[in-house]
C-alpha positions in Angstrom: -34.4 -10.6 -16.5 -33.1 -7.2 -17.4 -32.5 -6.0 -20.9 -28.9 -5.0 -21.6 -28.9 -2.4 -24.3 -26.1 -0.8 -26.2 -25.3 2.8 -25.7 -23.0 5.4 -27.3 -23.6 4.7 -31.0 -23.0 8.3 -32.0 -19.9 8.4 -29.8 -18.6 5.2 -31.5 -19.0 6.6 -35.0 -17.5 9.9 -34.0 -14.5 8.1 -32.4 -14.0 6.2 -35.7 -13.9 9.6 -37.5 -11.3 10.8 -35.1 -9.3 7.6 -35.4 -9.3 7.9 -39.2 -8.3 11.6 -39.1 -5.2 10.4 -37.2 -4.5 7.8 -39.8 -5.1 10.2 -42.7 -2.7 12.8 -41.3 0.2 10.3 -41.3 -0.5 8.5 -44.6 1.1 11.2 -46.9 4.2 11.0 -44.6 4.5 7.2 -44.4 7.5 6.9 -46.8 9.0 10.4 -46.1 8.9 10.7 -42.3 11.9 8.8 -41.0 14.3 9.5 -43.9 13.5 13.3 -43.4 13.8 13.4 -39.6 16.5 10.8 -39.0 19.7 9.6 -40.6 18.2 6.2 -41.4 18.0 5.7 -45.2 14.7 5.0 -47.0 15.6 1.5 -48.0 16.3 0.5 -44.4 13.1 2.2 -43.2 11.2 0.1 -45.8 12.8 -3.2 -44.5 12.1 -2.3 -40.9 8.4 -1.5 -41.7 8.0 -4.8 -43.6 9.6 -6.9 -40.8 7.4 -5.2 -38.2 4.3 -5.9 -40.4 5.3 -9.5 -41.0 5.8 -10.2 -37.2 2.2 -9.0 -36.5 0.5 -11.5 -38.9 -0.5 -13.9 -36.1 -2.2 -11.1 -34.1 -5.7 -11.2 -35.8 -6.3 -14.8 -34.7 -5.2 -14.0 -31.1 -7.2 -10.8 -31.1 -10.3 -12.6 -32.3 -9.9 -15.3 -29.6 -9.6 -12.6 -27.0 -12.6 -10.7 -28.4 -14.8 -13.8 -27.8 -13.7 -13.9 -24.1 -13.4 -10.3 -22.9 -15.5 -8.5 -25.6 -14.2 -6.5 -28.6 -14.7 -3.0 -27.2 -11.8 -3.2 -24.7 -9.6 -4.5 -27.4 -10.5 -1.6 -29.7 -9.6 0.8 -26.9 -6.2 -1.0 -26.4 -5.6 -0.9 -30.2 -6.1 2.8 -30.4 -3.9 3.5 -27.3 -1.2 1.3 -28.9 -1.4 3.4 -32.1 -1.4 6.6 -30.1 1.7 5.7 -28.1 3.4 4.5 -31.3 2.7 7.7 -33.2 3.9 9.7 -30.2 7.1 7.7 -30.3 7.6 8.3 -34.0 8.7 11.9 -33.3 11.2 10.8 -30.6 13.1 7.9 -32.1 16.3 8.4 -34.0 17.8 5.0 -34.9 16.8 1.7 -36.5 15.8 0.0 -33.2 13.6 2.8 -32.1 11.9 3.0 -35.6 11.3 -0.7 -35.6 9.8 -0.8 -32.1 7.5 2.2 -32.7 6.4 0.8 -36.1 5.7 -2.6 -34.5 3.6 -1.0 -31.8 1.6 1.0 -34.4 1.2 -2.1 -36.7 0.1 -4.2 -33.7 -2.5 -1.6 -32.9 -3.7 -1.6 -36.5 -4.0 -5.4 -36.6 -6.0 -5.5 -33.3 -8.2 -2.7 -34.3 -9.3 -4.2 -37.7 -9.6 -7.6 -36.0 -12.1 -6.4 -33.4 -13.9 -3.2 -34.6 -16.4 -5.1 -36.8 -17.2 -7.5 -34.0 -17.8 -4.5 -31.7 -20.2 -2.9 -34.2 -22.0 -6.2 -34.7 -22.4 -6.6 -30.9 -23.6 -3.0 -30.6 -26.2 -3.7 -33.4 -27.4 -6.9 -31.7 -28.1 -5.0 -28.4 -29.4 -1.8 -29.9 -33.0 -0.7 -30.2 -32.2 0.7 -33.6 -34.0 -0.9 -36.6 -30.8 -0.6 -38.8 -29.3 -3.8 -40.2 -25.7 -4.6 -39.5 -25.0 -3.8 -43.1 -26.3 -0.3 -42.4 -24.1 0.1 -39.3 -21.1 -1.1 -41.3 -22.0 1.4 -44.1 -22.2 4.3 -41.6 -18.9 3.2 -40.1 -17.3 3.0 -43.5 -18.6 6.5 -44.4 -17.3 8.1 -41.2 -13.9 6.5 -41.6 -13.6 7.5 -45.2 -14.6 11.0 -44.4 -12.1 11.1 -41.5 -9.3 9.8 -43.8 -10.1 12.6 -46.3 -10.0 15.2 -43.5 -6.8 13.9 -42.2 -5.2 13.8 -45.6 -6.3 17.4 -46.2 -4.8 18.6 -42.9 -1.5 16.8 -43.7 -1.4 18.3 -47.2 -1.8 21.8 -45.7 0.6 21.3 -42.9 3.3 19.7 -45.1 3.5 23.0 -47.0 5.3 24.3 -44.0 8.1 21.8 -44.4 9.8 19.1 -42.3 9.6 21.3 -39.2 5.9 20.5 -39.0 6.1 16.7 -39.5 6.3 16.0 -35.8 3.3 18.2 -35.3 1.3 15.8 -37.5 2.4 12.6 -35.8 1.8 14.1 -32.3 -1.7 15.3 -33.5 -2.3 11.8 -34.9 -1.3 10.3 -31.5 -3.8 12.7 -29.8 -6.6 11.6 -32.1 -6.1 8.0 -31.2 -5.9 8.6 -27.5 -9.0 10.8 -27.5 -10.9 8.2 -29.6 -9.8 5.4 -27.2 -11.0 7.5 -24.2 -14.4 8.2 -25.8 -15.1 4.6 -26.6 -13.8 3.3 -23.3 -15.9 5.7 -21.3 -19.2 6.1 -23.3 -19.6 3.0 -25.5 -21.3 -0.2 -24.3 -22.0 -3.2 -26.5 -23.1 -6.0 -24.2 -22.9 -9.5 -25.5 -25.5 -12.3 -24.8 -24.6 -15.6 -23.3 -24.2 -18.5 -25.8 -22.8 -21.3 -23.7 -24.1 -24.0 -26.2 -21.9 -22.6 -28.9 -18.8 -22.2 -26.7 -17.1 -25.3 -28.2 -16.7 -23.6 -31.6 -13.0 -23.2 -32.3 -10.6 -22.5 -35.2 -10.8 -26.1 -36.4 -14.6 -26.0 -36.6 -14.3 -22.6 -38.4 -11.9 -24.1 -41.0 -14.5 -26.8 -41.7 -17.2 -24.1 -42.3 -17.4 -24.3 -46.1 -19.5 -21.2 -46.7 -17.4 -19.0 -44.5 -14.0 -20.3 -45.7 -15.0 -20.0 -49.4 -16.3 -16.5 -48.9 -13.1 -15.4 -47.1 -11.1 -16.8 -50.1 -13.3 -15.0 -52.7 -13.1 -11.8 -50.7 -9.3 -11.7 -51.2 -10.0 -10.7 -54.8 -12.5 -8.1 -53.7 -10.0 -6.8 -51.1 -7.3 -6.5 -53.9 -9.8 -4.6 -56.0 -10.8 -2.1 -53.3 -7.2 -1.2 -52.7 -5.9 -1.2 -56.3 -7.2 2.3 -57.3 -5.2 4.1 -54.6 -2.2 1.8 -55.1 -1.9 2.0 -58.8 -3.7 5.1 -60.2 -0.9 7.6 -59.7 1.7 5.4 -61.5 -0.8 4.4 -64.2 -1.7 8.1 -65.0 1.8 9.4 -64.9 3.8 6.6 -66.6 1.1 4.7 -68.4 -1.1 7.5 -69.8 1.4 10.4 -69.6 -1.3 12.4 -67.8 -1.0 15.6 -65.8 0.1 15.4 -62.2 -3.2 16.7 -60.8 -5.3 14.1 -62.5 -4.8 11.1 -60.3 -5.2 13.1 -57.1 -8.4 14.7 -58.3 -9.9 11.3 -59.4 -9.0 9.8 -56.0 -10.4 12.7 -54.1 -13.7 12.5 -56.0 -14.0 8.8 -55.4 -13.3 9.3 -51.7 -16.0 12.0 -51.4 -18.6 9.7 -53.0 -17.6 6.8 -50.8 -18.0 9.1 -47.8 -21.5 10.1 -48.6 -23.1 7.2 -50.5 -22.6 4.2 -48.2 -25.8 4.3 -46.2 -28.2 5.4 -49.0 -26.9 2.6 -51.3 -27.3 0.0 -48.6 -30.8 1.2 -47.9 -31.6 0.6 -51.6 -29.9 -2.8 -51.5 -32.0 -4.1 -48.6 -34.5 -6.1 -50.7 -31.7 -8.0 -52.4 -29.6 -11.0 -51.3 -26.1 -10.1 -50.0 -24.6 -12.6 -52.5 -26.3 -10.9 -55.4 -25.1 -7.4 -54.3 -21.6 -8.8 -54.2 -22.0 -10.4 -57.6 -23.0 -7.0 -59.0 -20.0 -5.4 -57.2 -17.7 -8.0 -58.9 -19.2 -7.3 -62.3 -18.7 -3.5 -61.8 -15.1 -4.0 -60.8 -14.5 -6.2 -63.8 -16.0 -3.5 -66.0 -13.8 -0.9 -64.3 -10.7 -3.0 -65.0 -11.7 -3.6 -68.6 -12.2 0.2 -69.1 -8.8 1.0 -67.6 -7.0 -1.6 -69.7 -8.4 0.1 -72.8 -7.0 3.6 -72.0 -4.0 4.7 -74.1 -1.3 7.4 -73.6 -1.3 10.8 -75.1 -5.0 10.9 -75.9 -6.2 13.0 -73.0 -9.2 14.5 -74.8 -11.1 11.3 -74.4 -9.0 9.4 -71.9 -9.7 11.9 -69.0 -13.5 11.6 -69.2 -13.2 7.8 -69.8 -11.0 7.6 -66.7 -13.5 9.5 -64.6 -16.5 7.3 -65.8 -14.5 4.1 -65.2 -13.6 5.3 -61.7 -17.3 5.7 -61.0 -17.7 2.0 -61.7 -15.0 1.3 -59.2 -16.7 3.6 -56.6 -20.1 2.0 -57.1 -18.6 -1.5 -56.5 -16.7 -0.4 -53.5 -19.6 1.4 -51.8 -21.6 -1.9 -52.1 -18.8 -4.2 -51.1 -17.5 -2.6 -47.9 -20.7 -3.0 -45.7 -22.3 -6.0 -47.5 -19.2 -8.2 -47.3 -18.8 -7.5 -43.6 -22.6 -8.1 -43.2 -22.3 -11.5 -44.9 -19.2 -12.5 -43.0 -21.0 -11.5 -39.7 -24.1 -13.5 -40.7 -22.0 -16.6 -41.4 -20.3 -16.3 -38.0 -21.8 -18.0 -34.9 -22.3 -15.3 -32.2 -20.2 -17.0 -29.6 -17.3 -17.3 -32.1 -17.9 -14.0 -33.9 -14.6 -12.5 -32.7 -12.6 -15.3 -34.1 -14.5 -15.6 -37.4 -14.4 -11.9 -38.2 -10.7 -11.7 -37.2 -9.9 -14.5 -39.6 -12.0 -12.9 -42.3 -9.6 -9.9 -42.0 -6.8 -12.1 -43.3 -8.4 -11.7 -46.8 -7.4 -8.0 -46.6 -4.0 -8.8 -45.1 -3.2 -11.2 -48.0 -4.5 -8.7 -50.5 -2.4 -5.8 -49.1 0.6 -8.1 -49.0 0.3 -9.3 -52.6 -1.1 -6.2 -54.3 2.1 -4.1 -54.6 4.1 -6.9 -56.3 1.0 -7.9 -58.4 0.7 -4.4 -59.8 4.3 -3.4 -60.3 5.4 -6.7 -61.9 2.5 -6.7 -64.4 2.6 -3.0 -65.0 6.3 -3.3 -65.9 5.3 -5.7 -68.7 2.5 -3.5 -70.0 0.3 -0.7 -68.6 -2.9 -2.7 -69.3 -1.9 -6.0 -67.7 -2.7 -5.3 -64.0 -6.2 -4.2 -65.0 -6.8 -7.1 -67.4 -5.7 -9.7 -64.8 -7.6 -8.1 -62.0 -10.7 -8.0 -64.2 -10.4 -11.7 -64.9 -10.0 -12.4 -61.2 -13.2 -10.5 -60.5 -15.1 -12.5 -63.2 -13.8 -15.6 -61.5 -14.9 -14.2 -58.1 -18.3 -13.4 -59.6 -18.7 -17.0 -60.7 -17.5 -18.2 -57.3 -20.1 -16.0 -55.5 -22.8 -17.4 -57.7 -21.8 -21.0 -56.7 -21.4 -20.0 -53.1 -25.0 -18.7 -53.1 -26.2 -22.3 -53.2 -24.7 -23.2 -49.8 -25.1 -19.9 -47.9 -28.0 -20.3 -45.4 -31.1 -18.3 -46.2 -31.0 -16.1 -43.1 -27.5 -14.9 -44.0 -28.6 -13.8 -47.4 -30.9 -11.0 -46.2 -29.5 -7.5 -45.8 -32.4 -6.2 -43.7 -32.4 -9.0 -41.1 -34.4 -8.3 -37.9 -32.2 -7.3 -34.9 -33.8 -8.1 -31.6 -32.3 -6.6 -28.4 -30.5 -9.3 -26.5 -32.1 -10.2 -23.1 
């Protein structure tokens, strides 16, 4: 029998950088773009975007099912092409229908991408001659994507100085990034999958009876809320809650992003001797400490609040840099290989639920008191910490290890 090996790992990571540069270039424009370039008002743009997002909620399950049948790499390529076409259309639509269709196409691509990219990375790791664990591959992927988002955001900031006339340049450039990334992955990346006919009967019903996996996906919803809350709430918290300067939130977020972009792989290397569940327990504790520190900050005391804010954000960053690769590593380890696409796609619903709930969670609690969002999120992380400790008892021993052996599939 011949050995089918992966190829194009460097191309895959480079394409993820390019993909995230495209995302980063549009993020600063997301609420400004259509009201500035069309006559459609902001409130209608928000409704159209929300409806487009809601209609794509079933897509992860379908994408996961397809990934188990045709492989995840072709679907990643399709996802990037869909986003590229959608961003190209952004500069050429003028009314509500066009905005809705273009937004739906981009959102569909986003859903497919996140439902399949981790399966593609896991398949690549399985068939690779590299000695890296899947957690290390996920860490490198997270580092490259974070770096790409930062580069894209910087480009957008610089280009936006030129005014509205350059907005279409950004969306067209984003489209080009996605198309080039899709072409690179489609041509150069191979991640062959082994045959697992004995496991082929595994379906969604079987998955939903898988207690360790379902419990972990539920707990990860809290972690997903935590990982997105800094970017979501920091600007409002600093400006309205602490009466801080306008530059403070952006500087803190930039510093956190830089650390996330450079520390992922080194941290995971240090975490290899430890159980995945224990690493996530530590992350939950760090997030709880971050939230407690934020809840204690008060307005108009910038002499000590600014350094305290920075130190607290370091706690968040330490938790995030551990959670991102290890959570995906544990989810992958809990997934049967033949149903990996479905399992990891369903796992992404923890992030979907978190991104749906988080804006209302933050704004409703912040309206009552500046400390409440952080206090409640801190309590949720303590509950998640206890949940992970209980889950540890039923997680199979092979799934616990970060540095699992990775034989090449034959």
